[in-house]
N, C-alpha and C positions, 0 to 999 in steps of 0.2 A: 794578555799574550794570546795570539790567535794561532791556532794549529789547523791544518788541513785546508786552507784556503787555496784557491788556484792562483799560484804565484805567476806574475807576468814579467817579462823581461829577462835579460841574460844574468842579472845579478843573482837571482834566486833560483833554487832548484826547480825542476819542471814536474816533478811528481809528488804525491803525498808521501811515498816511501822515502824519497831522497830527503824531504823536509824532515820527516821523522828521524832519519839517520843522523842528520845534523843536530837536531834537538837533543837526541840522546848522547851524541858526541860531546857537546858542550856541558851537559849536565854530568857526564862521567868525569870530564876534566875538572869540573867544579868540585865534585865529590872528592877526587884525589887531592885537590888543593885544601879542602876542608879538613881531610885527615891529616895532612902535613901541618896545618895550622894547630890542630889539636895536639899532635905529637910535640910540636914546638913548645906549646903552652905547658904540657905535662912535664917536659924535661926540666923546666925551671932554671935552666943554666943561662939562657939568654946570651949565649956567646955569639950567636949569628942573628941576623935579622929575621923577623917573622915572614914566612913564605907568603907573597902576595902577587896578585895579578889584577890590574885594574879592569880588565875585560870580564874576568870571571868572578870578581868579588860580589857583584850583585846577585849571581846565581848561588854563590856560597851562602849569602844572607837568606836567600829563599829556602835553601836546604836546611839551614839552622832554624828557620821559623822566625827570624827577625824581620823579614819583609813578606808581605802578602802579595800574591799575584791573582789575577782573574784570568782563567783560561777558558776559551770558548772554541768550539769547533762545530763542524756541520754534520759529522758522522761520529758514531760511537767509537770506531777505531781511531779516530783522530785524538779523542780524549784519552785513550789508552796510553798514548805517549807520555802525557803528563803524569799519569799514575805510575808508570814504570820508571820514571826519572826520579822519583823520591820526593815530589811535590806533595805537601800535606793538604788535603782538601777540606 
């Protein structure tokens, strides 16, 4: 996972700050999903389906420590994004 690169084109954000904001947004959503999954498992009633999201599940796995990621950046502040998102280093 790369943070802080200079994105090109209209698909990606134009600044490091906007890239960091998107990074944090998705990890916050994944953290919420993880909490919902833990709550579902702890309830042990299984009356409903386990909360899931195919887009966020890989990030949930990273937050759980089930999947490792390699994060690299060009400046110290770029790596701060990964530390504040809950990624274990």
